[in-house]
N, C-alpha and C positions, 0 to 999 in steps of 0.2 A: 483576604483568604488565609485562614490558618493552615499551616502545612508543615511537613518536612519533605525534603526533596525525594524525587522518585524518577523513574524512567517510563515514558510512554512511547510505544513503537506502533506506527501506523502502516497499514497497507496503503497503496496509492490509488490504483484504478478502482472506481466505484466506491471509494472510501474517502480519501481527501479530495479527490476530484470525481466528477459525476460521469466520466466516460471511461470506456475500456480503450486505452490508446491503440492497442494492436488492431482492434476492430475498425477504428477510425482511420488508421493508416491504410488499412485494406480498401477503404472506400476510394483511395487515391488511384488505385489501379483496377477498380471494379472486381475485387476479390472479397468483398465484405461478407456476402452470404456464406461462402465456404469457411472463412475464418471465424465468423461469429458463431457458427454452428459448433465448431471445435471448441471455441472459448466457453460456450455454455456447458458443454459436456465436461470440460475440465473443471469448471467451477462447481459442478455438481459432484465431482469426484469420480466420474465414470471413465475418464481417461487419465493416465499418468501425466502429470503436469509437464515434466521435462520433454517427453515425447510430443505432447500436444503443442508445446511452445515451438519445438523444432519444426513441426509440420506447418504451423501458422507463419512463422518467420520466413520460411521458404517461399511463401506466397507473396512476400513483399519485395522480392528481387526486382531491381530496376527503378524503384521509386527514388526520386531525388530527395536528398536530405533536406534541402532548402524548403521543400514543400511541407515538411512537418510543422513549420512555423504557423501555417494556417490553422492547425488544430489547437494551438496554444496562445492565440491572440484574441482575447485575453485568456489566461489560464482558467479552465472551467472548474473552479473550486466548488465543492458542495457548500451550501449555506452554513455559516458559523465556523468555517475552517480557520480563518484568520483570528477570529475572536477567541476560539478555543485555545489555539496555540499560544496566543498572547497571554491569556489567563494562566495557563500552565507555566509558561516561562516566567511570568511575574512571581509565581509561587516557588520558583527555584527548580522546577522540573527540567530534566533533559528530554528533548523531543527528537525522535528519529523516524525516518521513513525506510522501511525494508520491503522492497517490492519485487514481484516476479515480472514487473514491467521493465521499462528501459531508462537508462541513464539520461538520454537526451531530454526526456520529460522530467524525470526525478530531480535532476540537478536544477532545473528551473523552478520546480516546486520548493526545493530546499532554499534557493535564493530568495524567493518571494516570502517565505514564512520564517526565514532565519533558523531553520532546523539545525540541530547539532550534528547530525550524521545522516548519511544516505547510502543505501546499498541497493543496487538494481543490476539488471542485465545490460550488456553493452552490445548494441547492434554494430556489425561490421559495415564500414563505409569505404568504398574504393572509388576514387575519381568523382566524389560527390553523390554517389548512388548507393543505396542499400544493396548488399550482396545476397541477402536471404539467409545470412548466417549470424550466429552469436559468438562473440569473443569470450573466452574464459569459461569459468564454472557457471552453470545455470543456477540462478537463485530459485530453488524449489522450496517445498514445505520444510524439509529438514534444515536447509541452509537458513531459512528465515528464523526458525527456532534457535539455531546455534548463534545467529547474529544477535538476537535479543539477549541471550546469556552472555555473549562476548562483550556487548556494549555495557551491560550492567556491571560486569567485572571491571571493565576499563574505567568506569566512573565510580567504582566502589559503592554501588547502589545495592542494598540488600535485596535478595530475591523476592522478599515479601512486599517490596515496593515497586514492582514492575507491572506494567499494564500493556496489553496488546489489543489492537483494534483492526478488524478485517471483515471481509464480506464473503469469501469463497473457501472452497475446500483446501486451497493452497495455504490458507492461513490457520488451519486447524492445529497444527503442531506448535505454532507460535503462540496461539491463544492458550494452549495447554501448558506451555513452558512458563507463561507469565503467571504472576500471583492472581491477577484479575484479567480475564479474557472477555472482550466486548465484541459481540457480533453486530455489525452496522448494516442495516438493510440486507441482511445476509440470507443465503440459501438455508433451507430447513436443517440440513445436516450440520451446518456450522452453529446455528442457533441451539441445536441440541447439546452441544458440548461447551457452549459459552456460559460464563457466569451471569452476564447481562446481555440483553438484546435491545437495540434501538431500532424501531421500525418506522423511522421517518428519515428525511434527507437532511435533517438539521444536526450538524455535528455538536452543537452546544449541548444537546441532550446527554452527551457523554459525561458532562460535569455532574449530572444527577446520578449517574451510575457510580462515579467516584465518591460522591458524597455518601451514597448507600453503603459502599464498601469501606467507608471511614478512612480512606486514604487521603482525602482532602475535605475541607469544609468550605465549599464555594460560596462566594457572595456575588451574585450576578444581577 
């Protein structure tokens, strides 16, 4: 693969993995219907992400942290996730995950894929149970865009060699901030502002987008 280095930043839920973690956590205490309804509205951009996340996380109060393991054994990667990351890393690219999801899951994805950086929301846990609250600043659309720029600066990667991949409204500013924004199985509103759209569940198709953008010359 001919290349020069770059930075690619991924969303996690419904992008690198095929579930929405918060929806699946909600199944553990029978709050799935309420939480998933809010999730869908937020992804369509109908509800402010930070407020919607606060409402949804409040529904998770009392769930045992240990029960989260059942959602990630094995990690539900979308097809091609490992192969895509390995190809990009072999080409010298920095790979990062910046998610409005949760560190409990994001850290495990990072370890499995050997990602260079991860940013996500931290669920508060007291005595082994979720409290229904988030610790620290919420990773919303603005924070995601800022993190892409921050990471590029940290690794001295030119802005014109940055790529962002996501699926929902919370990824819009990140895709706009990147030189190349890729909508992956995304809502229509995100596809409308993306440079490329992949409408399958195979992440390896992203290599085709990068080839078209002339950021890399993949050999797959």
